[in-house]
PDB file of N, CA, C and O in Angstrom:
ATOM      1  N   MET A   1       0.305 -18.405 -72.546  1.00  0.00           N
ATOM      2  CA  MET A   1      -0.774 -17.638 -71.972  1.00  0.00           C
ATOM      3  C   MET A   1      -0.915 -18.216 -70.735  1.00  0.00           C
ATOM      4  O   MET A   1      -0.694 -17.406 -69.835  1.00  0.00           O
ATOM      5  N   LYS A   2      -1.225 -19.414 -70.326  1.00  0.00           N
ATOM      6  CA  LYS A   2      -1.164 -19.771 -69.168  1.00  0.00           C
ATOM      7  C   LYS A   2      -0.255 -19.057 -68.188  1.00  0.00           C
ATOM      8  O   LYS A   2      -0.657 -19.018 -67.025  1.00  0.00           O
ATOM      9  N   THR A   3       0.700 -18.589 -68.420  1.00  0.00           N
ATOM     10  CA  THR A   3       1.882 -17.868 -67.609  1.00  0.00           C
ATOM     11  C   THR A   3       1.579 -16.495 -67.483  1.00  0.00           C
ATOM     12  O   THR A   3       1.967 -15.737 -66.594  1.00  0.00           O
ATOM     13  N   SER A   4       0.444 -16.093 -68.987  1.00  0.00           N
ATOM     14  CA  SER A   4       0.772 -14.780 -68.579  1.00  0.00           C
ATOM     15  C   SER A   4      -0.794 -14.726 -67.733  1.00  0.00           C
ATOM     16  O   SER A   4      -1.091 -13.538 -67.609  1.00  0.00           O
ATOM     17  N   LEU A   5      -1.745 -15.524 -67.194  1.00  0.00           N
ATOM     18  CA  LEU A   5      -3.021 -15.871 -66.514  1.00  0.00           C
ATOM     19  C   LEU A   5      -2.745 -15.696 -65.095  1.00  0.00           C
ATOM     20  O   LEU A   5      -3.376 -15.218 -64.152  1.00  0.00           O
ATOM     21  N   ARG A   6      -0.874 -16.579 -65.340  1.00  0.00           N
ATOM     22  CA  ARG A   6      -1.046 -16.655 -63.789  1.00  0.00           C
ATOM     23  C   ARG A   6      -0.109 -15.338 -62.984  1.00  0.00           C
ATOM     24  O   ARG A   6      -0.060 -14.974 -61.809  1.00  0.00           O
ATOM     25  N   ILE A   7       0.334 -15.028 -63.796  1.00  0.00           N
ATOM     26  CA  ILE A   7       1.163 -13.722 -63.653  1.00  0.00           C
ATOM     27  C   ILE A   7      -0.019 -11.956 -63.374  1.00  0.00           C
ATOM     28  O   ILE A   7       0.219 -10.848 -62.894  1.00  0.00           O
ATOM     29  N   PHE A   8      -0.705 -12.325 -63.723  1.00  0.00           N
ATOM     30  CA  PHE A   8      -1.277 -11.851 -63.800  1.00  0.00           C
ATOM     31  C   PHE A   8      -2.792 -12.068 -62.301  1.00  0.00           C
ATOM     32  O   PHE A   8      -3.304 -11.132 -61.688  1.00  0.00           O
ATOM     33  N   GLY A   9      -3.023 -13.117 -62.180  1.00  0.00           N
ATOM     34  CA  GLY A   9      -3.846 -13.490 -61.063  1.00  0.00           C
ATOM     35  C   GLY A   9      -2.676 -13.700 -59.913  1.00  0.00           C
ATOM     36  O   GLY A   9      -3.092 -13.569 -58.762  1.00  0.00           O
ATOM     37  N   LEU A  10      -1.336 -13.994 -60.055  1.00  0.00           N
ATOM     38  CA  LEU A  10      -0.298 -13.364 -58.612  1.00  0.00           C
ATOM     39  C   LEU A  10      -0.865 -11.884 -58.237  1.00  0.00           C
ATOM     40  O   LEU A  10      -1.177 -11.449 -57.128  1.00  0.00           O
ATOM     41  N   LEU A  11      -0.900 -11.241 -59.524  1.00  0.00           N
ATOM     42  CA  LEU A  11      -0.862  -9.089 -58.922  1.00  0.00           C
ATOM     43  C   LEU A  11      -2.339  -8.884 -58.511  1.00  0.00           C
ATOM     44  O   LEU A  11      -2.713  -7.937 -57.819  1.00  0.00           O
ATOM     45  N   LEU A  12      -2.961  -9.630 -58.885  1.00  0.00           N
ATOM     46  CA  LEU A  12      -4.278  -9.417 -58.666  1.00  0.00           C
ATOM     47  C   LEU A  12      -4.581  -9.596 -56.939  1.00  0.00           C
ATOM     48  O   LEU A  12      -5.160  -8.801 -56.199  1.00  0.00           O
ATOM     49  N   TRP A  13      -3.894 -11.097 -56.561  1.00  0.00           N
ATOM     50  CA  TRP A  13      -4.136 -11.295 -55.237  1.00  0.00           C
ATOM     51  C   TRP A  13      -2.888 -10.495 -54.521  1.00  0.00           C
ATOM     52  O   TRP A  13      -3.144 -10.377 -53.322  1.00  0.00           O
ATOM     53  N   ALA A  14      -1.831 -10.005 -54.808  1.00  0.00           N
ATOM     54  CA  ALA A  14      -0.798  -9.665 -54.013  1.00  0.00           C
ATOM     55  C   ALA A  14      -1.948  -7.824 -53.642  1.00  0.00           C
ATOM     56  O   ALA A  14      -2.171  -7.203 -52.603  1.00  0.00           O
ATOM     57  N   PHE A  15      -2.384  -7.583 -55.185  1.00  0.00           N
ATOM     58  CA  PHE A  15      -3.115  -6.271 -54.284  1.00  0.00           C
ATOM     59  C   PHE A  15      -3.920  -6.263 -53.450  1.00  0.00           C
ATOM     60  O   PHE A  15      -4.078  -5.293 -52.709  1.00  0.00           O
ATOM     61  N   GLY A  16      -4.482  -7.137 -53.394  1.00  0.00           N
ATOM     62  CA  GLY A  16      -5.650  -7.826 -52.808  1.00  0.00           C
ATOM     63  C   GLY A  16      -5.453  -7.674 -51.327  1.00  0.00           C
ATOM     64  O   GLY A  16      -6.203  -7.156 -50.499  1.00  0.00           O
ATOM     65  N   ALA A  17      -3.849  -8.445 -51.123  1.00  0.00           N
ATOM     66  CA  ALA A  17      -3.416  -8.828 -49.661  1.00  0.00           C
ATOM     67  C   ALA A  17      -2.857  -7.591 -48.957  1.00  0.00           C
ATOM     68  O   ALA A  17      -2.658  -7.537 -47.743  1.00  0.00           O
ATOM     69  N   GLN A  18      -2.538  -6.251 -50.132  1.00  0.00           N
ATOM     70  CA  GLN A  18      -1.876  -5.629 -49.025  1.00  0.00           C
ATOM     71  C   GLN A  18      -3.437  -4.522 -47.697  1.00  0.00           C
ATOM     72  O   GLN A  18      -4.405  -3.953 -48.202  1.00  0.00           O
ATOM     73  N   ALA A  19      -3.272  -4.541 -46.733  1.00  0.00           N
ATOM     74  CA  ALA A  19      -3.910  -4.271 -45.737  1.00  0.00           C
ATOM     75  C   ALA A  19      -3.672  -3.162 -45.894  1.00  0.00           C
ATOM     76  O   ALA A  19      -2.528  -2.991 -46.315  1.00  0.00           O
ATOM     77  N   GLU A  20      -4.666  -1.608 -45.640  1.00  0.00           N
ATOM     78  CA  GLU A  20      -4.910  -0.344 -45.505  1.00  0.00           C
ATOM     79  C   GLU A  20      -5.446   0.084 -44.820  1.00  0.00           C
ATOM     80  O   GLU A  20      -6.635  -0.232 -44.763  1.00  0.00           O
ATOM     81  N   PRO A  21      -4.944   1.003 -43.936  1.00  0.00           N
ATOM     82  CA  PRO A  21      -6.281   1.486 -43.283  1.00  0.00           C
ATOM     83  C   PRO A  21      -6.811   2.363 -43.992  1.00  0.00           C
ATOM     84  O   PRO A  21      -6.265   2.921 -44.944  1.00  0.00           O
ATOM     85  N   ALA A  22      -8.789   2.712 -43.270  1.00  0.00           N
ATOM     86  CA  ALA A  22      -9.533   3.047 -44.168  1.00  0.00           C
ATOM     87  C   ALA A  22      -9.010   4.193 -44.675  1.00  0.00           C
ATOM     88  O   ALA A  22      -8.050   4.533 -43.983  1.00  0.00           O
ATOM     89  N   VAL A  23      -9.197   4.875 -45.499  1.00  0.00           N
ATOM     90  CA  VAL A  23      -9.128   6.403 -46.448  1.00  0.00           C
ATOM     91  C   VAL A  23     -10.749   6.744 -46.578  1.00  0.00           C
ATOM     92  O   VAL A  23     -11.778   6.124 -46.846  1.00  0.00           O
ATOM     93  N   GLU A  24     -10.311   8.278 -46.182  1.00  0.00           N
ATOM     94  CA  GLU A  24     -11.688   8.806 -46.035  1.00  0.00           C
ATOM     95  C   GLU A  24     -12.832   8.814 -47.235  1.00  0.00           C
ATOM     96  O   GLU A  24     -13.978   8.380 -47.119  1.00  0.00           O
ATOM     97  N   MET A  25     -12.205   9.454 -48.494  1.00  0.00           N
ATOM     98  CA  MET A  25     -12.394   9.435 -49.639  1.00  0.00           C
ATOM     99  C   MET A  25     -13.007   8.032 -49.961  1.00  0.00           C
ATOM    100  O   MET A  25     -13.901   8.065 -50.806  1.00  0.00           O
ATOM    101  N   ALA A  26     -12.651   6.642 -49.376  1.00  0.00           N
ATOM    102  CA  ALA A  26     -13.000   5.484 -49.752  1.00  0.00           C
ATOM    103  C   ALA A  26     -14.349   5.366 -48.692  1.00  0.00           C
ATOM    104  O   ALA A  26     -15.414   4.897 -49.093  1.00  0.00           O
ATOM    105  N   ASP A  27     -14.228   5.676 -47.798  1.00  0.00           N
ATOM    106  CA  ASP A  27     -15.586   5.663 -46.959  1.00  0.00           C
ATOM    107  C   ASP A  27     -16.445   6.959 -46.988  1.00  0.00           C
ATOM    108  O   ASP A  27     -16.996   7.356 -45.961  1.00  0.00           O
ATOM    109  N   GLN A  28     -16.570   7.717 -48.356  1.00  0.00           N
ATOM    110  CA  GLN A  28     -17.684   8.504 -48.602  1.00  0.00           C
ATOM    111  C   GLN A  28     -18.077   8.089 -49.714  1.00  0.00           C
ATOM    112  O   GLN A  28     -19.263   8.218 -50.015  1.00  0.00           O
ATOM    113  N   PHE A  29     -16.891   7.311 -50.847  1.00  0.00           N
ATOM    114  CA  PHE A  29     -17.938   6.820 -51.784  1.00  0.00           C
ATOM    115  C   PHE A  29     -18.301   5.470 -51.337  1.00  0.00           C
ATOM    116  O   PHE A  29     -18.284   4.741 -52.329  1.00  0.00           O
ATOM    117  N   ARG A  30     -18.653   4.752 -50.179  1.00  0.00           N
ATOM    118  CA  ARG A  30     -18.759   4.014 -50.064  1.00  0.00           C
ATOM    119  C   ARG A  30     -20.082   3.680 -49.071  1.00  0.00           C
ATOM    120  O   ARG A  30     -20.588   2.589 -48.809  1.00  0.00           O
ATOM    121  N   ALA A  31     -20.419   4.929 -48.654  1.00  0.00           N
ATOM    122  CA  ALA A  31     -21.451   5.711 -47.774  1.00  0.00           C
ATOM    123  C   ALA A  31     -22.607   6.031 -48.888  1.00  0.00           C
ATOM    124  O   ALA A  31     -23.741   5.558 -48.816  1.00  0.00           O
ATOM    125  N   ASP A  32     -22.156   6.898 -49.924  1.00  0.00           N
ATOM    126  CA  ASP A  32     -22.705   7.913 -51.440  1.00  0.00           C
ATOM    127  C   ASP A  32     -23.359   6.135 -52.422  1.00  0.00           C
ATOM    128  O   ASP A  32     -24.123   5.989 -53.376  1.00  0.00           O
ATOM    129  N   GLY A  33     -22.714   5.298 -51.712  1.00  0.00           N
ATOM    130  CA  GLY A  33     -23.060   4.362 -53.102  1.00  0.00           C
ATOM    131  C   GLY A  33     -22.386   3.771 -54.239  1.00  0.00           C
ATOM    132  O   GLY A  33     -22.538   2.832 -55.021  1.00  0.00           O
ATOM    133  N   LYS A  34     -21.164   5.198 -53.879  1.00  0.00           N
ATOM    134  CA  LYS A  34     -20.484   5.375 -55.907  1.00  0.00           C
ATOM    135  C   LYS A  34     -19.597   4.436 -55.532  1.00  0.00           C
ATOM    136  O   LYS A  34     -18.788   4.672 -56.429  1.00  0.00           O
ATOM    137  N   ILE A  35     -19.173   3.689 -55.014  1.00  0.00           N
ATOM    138  CA  ILE A  35     -17.705   2.540 -54.914  1.00  0.00           C
ATOM    139  C   ILE A  35     -18.137   1.211 -55.706  1.00  0.00           C
ATOM    140  O   ILE A  35     -17.601   0.106 -55.629  1.00  0.00           O
ATOM    141  N   TYR A  36     -19.220   1.589 -56.474  1.00  0.00           N
ATOM    142  CA  TYR A  36     -19.545   0.354 -57.413  1.00  0.00           C
ATOM    143  C   TYR A  36     -19.297   1.289 -58.739  1.00  0.00           C
ATOM    144  O   TYR A  36     -18.767   0.982 -59.807  1.00  0.00           O
ATOM    145  N   VAL A  37     -19.615   1.990 -58.495  1.00  0.00           N
ATOM    146  CA  VAL A  37     -19.622   2.592 -59.705  1.00  0.00           C
ATOM    147  C   VAL A  37     -17.593   2.928 -59.953  1.00  0.00           C
ATOM    148  O   VAL A  37     -17.026   2.956 -61.045  1.00  0.00           O
ATOM    149  N   VAL A  38     -17.163   3.060 -59.063  1.00  0.00           N
ATOM    150  CA  VAL A  38     -15.822   2.995 -59.325  1.00  0.00           C
ATOM    151  C   VAL A  38     -14.919   1.916 -59.679  1.00  0.00           C
ATOM    152  O   VAL A  38     -13.907   1.842 -60.377  1.00  0.00           O
ATOM    153  N   LEU A  39     -15.681   1.003 -58.897  1.00  0.00           N
ATOM    154  CA  LEU A  39     -15.204  -0.654 -59.270  1.00  0.00           C
ATOM    155  C   LEU A  39     -15.632  -0.874 -60.584  1.00  0.00           C
ATOM    156  O   LEU A  39     -14.982  -1.482 -61.435  1.00  0.00           O
ATOM    157  N   ALA A  40     -16.740  -0.367 -60.736  1.00  0.00           N
ATOM    158  CA  ALA A  40     -17.118  -0.983 -62.333  1.00  0.00           C
ATOM    159  C   ALA A  40     -16.169  -0.623 -63.436  1.00  0.00           C
ATOM    160  O   ALA A  40     -15.538  -1.312 -64.237  1.00  0.00           O
ATOM    161  N   VAL A  41     -16.269   0.759 -63.215  1.00  0.00           N
ATOM    162  CA  VAL A  41     -15.062   1.517 -63.942  1.00  0.00           C
ATOM    163  C   VAL A  41     -13.732   0.984 -64.617  1.00  0.00           C
ATOM    164  O   VAL A  41     -13.332   0.829 -65.771  1.00  0.00           O
ATOM    165  N   ALA A  42     -13.015   0.683 -62.749  1.00  0.00           N
ATOM    166  CA  ALA A  42     -12.026   0.318 -62.646  1.00  0.00           C
ATOM    167  C   ALA A  42     -11.650  -1.310 -63.794  1.00  0.00           C
ATOM    168  O   ALA A  42     -10.759  -1.660 -64.567  1.00  0.00           O
ATOM    169  N   LEU A  43     -13.048  -1.919 -63.224  1.00  0.00           N
ATOM    170  CA  LEU A  43     -12.861  -3.812 -64.051  1.00  0.00           C
ATOM    171  C   LEU A  43     -13.237  -3.673 -65.825  1.00  0.00           C
ATOM    172  O   LEU A  43     -13.126  -4.597 -66.631  1.00  0.00           O
ATOM    173  N   LEU A  44     -13.635  -2.458 -66.090  1.00  0.00           N
ATOM    174  CA  LEU A  44     -14.234  -2.369 -67.484  1.00  0.00           C
ATOM    175  C   LEU A  44     -13.011  -1.929 -67.866  1.00  0.00           C
ATOM    176  O   LEU A  44     -12.687  -2.614 -68.837  1.00  0.00           O
ATOM    177  N   ILE A  45     -11.987  -0.982 -67.557  1.00  0.00           N
ATOM    178  CA  ILE A  45     -11.015  -0.989 -67.839  1.00  0.00           C
ATOM    179  C   ILE A  45      -9.704  -2.102 -67.782  1.00  0.00           C
ATOM    180  O   ILE A  45      -8.959  -2.070 -68.762  1.00  0.00           O
ATOM    181  N   LEU A  46      -9.473  -2.801 -67.006  1.00  0.00           N
ATOM    182  CA  LEU A  46      -9.047  -3.708 -66.910  1.00  0.00           C
ATOM    183  C   LEU A  46      -9.392  -5.209 -67.977  1.00  0.00           C
ATOM    184  O   LEU A  46      -8.683  -5.918 -68.691  1.00  0.00           O
ATOM    185  N   LEU A  47     -10.633  -5.197 -67.669  1.00  0.00           N
ATOM    186  CA  LEU A  47     -10.949  -6.647 -68.386  1.00  0.00           C
ATOM    187  C   LEU A  47     -10.683  -5.900 -70.646  1.00  0.00           C
ATOM    188  O   LEU A  47     -10.501  -6.630 -71.620  1.00  0.00           O
ATOM    189  N   GLY A  48     -10.779  -4.408 -70.636  1.00  0.00           N
ATOM    190  CA  GLY A  48      -9.915  -3.402 -71.619  1.00  0.00           C
ATOM    191  C   GLY A  48      -9.105  -4.338 -72.420  1.00  0.00           C
ATOM    192  O   GLY A  48      -9.051  -5.171 -73.326  1.00  0.00           O
ATOM    193  N   LEU A  49      -8.341  -3.465 -71.233  1.00  0.00           N
ATOM    194  CA  LEU A  49      -6.884  -4.309 -72.200  1.00  0.00           C
ATOM    195  C   LEU A  49      -6.464  -5.433 -71.749  1.00  0.00           C
ATOM    196  O   LEU A  49      -5.329  -5.767 -72.090  1.00  0.00           O
ATOM    197  N   LEU A  50      -7.290  -6.388 -70.810  1.00  0.00           N
ATOM    198  CA  LEU A  50      -7.044  -7.384 -71.256  1.00  0.00           C
ATOM    199  C   LEU A  50      -7.667  -8.223 -72.244  1.00  0.00           C
ATOM    200  O   LEU A  50      -7.247  -9.379 -72.298  1.00  0.00           O
ATOM    201  N   GLY A  51      -8.812  -7.797 -73.236  1.00  0.00           N
ATOM    202  CA  GLY A  51      -9.356  -8.195 -74.103  1.00  0.00           C
ATOM    203  C   GLY A  51      -7.876  -7.757 -75.045  1.00  0.00           C
ATOM    204  O   GLY A  51      -7.068  -8.641 -75.331  1.00  0.00           O
ATOM    205  N   TYR A  52      -7.602  -5.984 -75.563  1.00  0.00           N
ATOM    206  CA  TYR A  52      -6.720  -5.689 -76.254  1.00  0.00           C
ATOM    207  C   TYR A  52      -5.698  -6.807 -76.412  1.00  0.00           C
ATOM    208  O   TYR A  52      -5.371  -7.384 -77.449  1.00  0.00           O
ATOM    209  N   VAL A  53      -5.117  -7.052 -74.756  1.00  0.00           N
ATOM    210  CA  VAL A  53      -3.993  -8.231 -75.448  1.00  0.00           C
ATOM    211  C   VAL A  53      -3.665  -9.442 -75.782  1.00  0.00           C
ATOM    212  O   VAL A  53      -2.596  -9.938 -76.136  1.00  0.00           O
ATOM    213  N   LEU A  54      -5.103 -10.020 -75.572  1.00  0.00           N
ATOM    214  CA  LEU A  54      -5.234 -10.976 -75.924  1.00  0.00           C
ATOM    215  C   LEU A  54      -5.742 -10.831 -77.267  1.00  0.00           C
ATOM    216  O   LEU A  54      -5.467 -11.789 -77.989  1.00  0.00           O
ATOM    217  N   TYR A  55      -6.709  -9.481 -78.052  1.00  0.00           N
ATOM    218  CA  TYR A  55      -6.623  -9.406 -79.494  1.00  0.00           C
ATOM    219  C   TYR A  55      -5.237  -9.305 -80.801  1.00  0.00           C
ATOM    220  O   TYR A  55      -5.209  -9.725 -81.958  1.00  0.00           O
ATOM    221  N   LEU A  56      -4.010  -8.415 -79.813  1.00  0.00           N
ATOM    222  CA  LEU A  56      -3.183  -8.463 -80.334  1.00  0.00           C
ATOM    223  C   LEU A  56      -1.985  -9.855 -80.417  1.00  0.00           C
ATOM    224  O   LEU A  56      -1.224 -10.072 -81.359  1.00  0.00           O
ATOM    225  N   ASP A  57      -2.087 -10.533 -79.351  1.00  0.00           N
ATOM    226  CA  ASP A  57      -1.314 -11.777 -79.437  1.00  0.00           C
ATOM    227  C   ASP A  57      -2.143 -12.654 -80.241  1.00  0.00           C
ATOM    228  O   ASP A  57      -1.316 -13.222 -80.954  1.00  0.00           O
ATOM    229  N   GLN A  58      -3.215 -13.071 -80.527  1.00  0.00           N
ATOM    230  CA  GLN A  58      -3.469 -13.684 -81.492  1.00  0.00           C
ATOM    231  C   GLN A  58      -3.482 -12.852 -82.895  1.00  0.00           C
ATOM    232  O   GLN A  58      -3.593 -13.627 -83.845  1.00  0.00           O
ATOM    233  N   LYS A  59      -3.413 -11.714 -83.216  1.00  0.00           N
ATOM    234  CA  LYS A  59      -3.124 -11.043 -84.722  1.00  0.00           C
ATOM    235  C   LYS A  59      -1.341 -11.255 -84.400  1.00  0.00           C
ATOM    236  O   LYS A  59      -0.972 -11.255 -85.574  1.00  0.00           O
ATOM    237  N   ILE A  60      -0.494 -11.370 -83.866  1.00  0.00           N
ATOM    238  CA  ILE A  60       0.545 -11.937 -84.048  1.00  0.00           C
ATOM    239  C   ILE A  60       0.819 -12.978 -84.182  1.00  0.00           C
ATOM    240  O   ILE A  60       1.574 -13.178 -85.134  1.00  0.00           O
ATOM    241  N   LYS A  61       0.445 -14.064 -83.449  1.00  0.00           N
ATOM    242  CA  LYS A  61       0.626 -15.122 -84.316  1.00  0.00           C
ATOM    243  C   LYS A  61      -0.004 -15.931 -85.170  1.00  0.00           C
ATOM    244  O   LYS A  61       0.407 -17.075 -85.359  1.00  0.00           O
ATOM    245  N   GLY A  62      -0.888 -15.527 -85.681  1.00  0.00           N
ATOM    246  CA  GLY A  62      -1.677 -15.157 -86.791  1.00  0.00           C
ATOM    247  C   GLY A  62      -0.207 -14.490 -88.310  1.00  0.00           C
ATOM    248  O   GLY A  62       0.125 -15.057 -89.351  1.00  0.00           O
ATOM    249  N   LEU A  63       0.213 -13.317 -87.787  1.00  0.00           N
ATOM    250  CA  LEU A  63       1.582 -13.107 -88.529  1.00  0.00           C
ATOM    251  C   LEU A  63       2.622 -14.041 -88.315  1.00  0.00           C
ATOM    252  O   LEU A  63       3.400 -13.957 -89.265  1.00  0.00           O
ATOM    253  N   GLU A  64       2.992 -14.905 -87.488  1.00  0.00           N
ATOM    254  CA  GLU A  64       4.147 -15.667 -87.299  1.00  0.00           C
ATOM    255  C   GLU A  64       3.834 -17.366 -88.014  1.00  0.00           C
ATOM    256  O   GLU A  64       4.632 -18.213 -88.415  1.00  0.00           O
ATOM    257  N   ASP A  65       2.242 -17.366 -87.938  1.00  0.00           N
ATOM    258  CA  ASP A  65       2.244 -18.630 -88.732  1.00  0.00           C
ATOM    259  C   ASP A  65       1.892 -18.109 -90.324  1.00  0.00           C
ATOM    260  O   ASP A  65       1.757 -18.896 -91.260  1.00  0.00           O
ATOM    261  N   LYS A  66       1.816 -17.161 -90.398  1.00  0.00           N
ATOM    262  CA  LYS A  66       2.245 -16.800 -91.616  1.00  0.00           C
ATOM    263  C   LYS A  66       3.514 -16.538 -92.599  1.00  0.00           C
ATOM    264  O   LYS A  66       3.556 -16.872 -93.783  1.00  0.00           O
ATOM    265  N   ALA A  67       4.521 -15.886 -91.890  1.00  0.00           N
ATOM    266  CA  ALA A  67       6.082 -15.792 -91.914  1.00  0.00           C
ATOM    267  C   ALA A  67       6.414 -17.208 -92.260  1.00  0.00           C
ATOM    268  O   ALA A  67       6.802 -17.688 -93.325  1.00  0.00           O
ATOM    269  N   SER A  68       6.132 -17.841 -90.935  1.00  0.00           N
ATOM    270  CA  SER A  68       6.447 -19.443 -91.247  1.00  0.00           C
ATOM    271  C   SER A  68       6.179 -20.453 -92.189  1.00  0.00           C
ATOM    272  O   SER A  68       7.109 -21.240 -92.369  1.00  0.00           O
ATOM    273  N   LYS A  69       4.840 -20.691 -93.033  1.00  0.00           N
ATOM    274  CA  LYS A  69       4.814 -20.846 -94.146  1.00  0.00           C
ATOM    275  C   LYS A  69       5.450 -20.118 -95.419  1.00  0.00           C
ATOM    276  O   LYS A  69       5.719 -20.667 -96.487  1.00  0.00           O
ATOM    277  N   SER A  70       5.638 -18.776 -95.093  1.00  0.00           N
ATOM    278  CA  SER A  70       6.442 -18.696 -96.808  1.00  0.00           C
ATOM    279  C   SER A  70       8.210 -19.122 -97.279  1.00  0.00           C
ATOM    280  O   SER A  70       8.580 -19.016 -98.449  1.00  0.00           O
TER     281      SER A  70
END
C-alpha cells in the first residue's frame, strides 16, 4: 500500500515537473475561468479510480484471508 502511494506521488510529481510552453486552449480556459471545471473533473476521475483500486484491494485481501483460513 505504501509503495503504491509512493509510486502515485512520484508520477504526479513527474507530470507536474514537465515544463511546457503555453497552450492557447488552456489560456482561453483560464481566461474564461473554466480551467477550474476541467481540473475538478480530472481530480474527481482520479479520486474515483483511486477509490476503486483501494476498494478492490480490500476485497482481494478479504478473499485471500478467507482462502488461507480454509
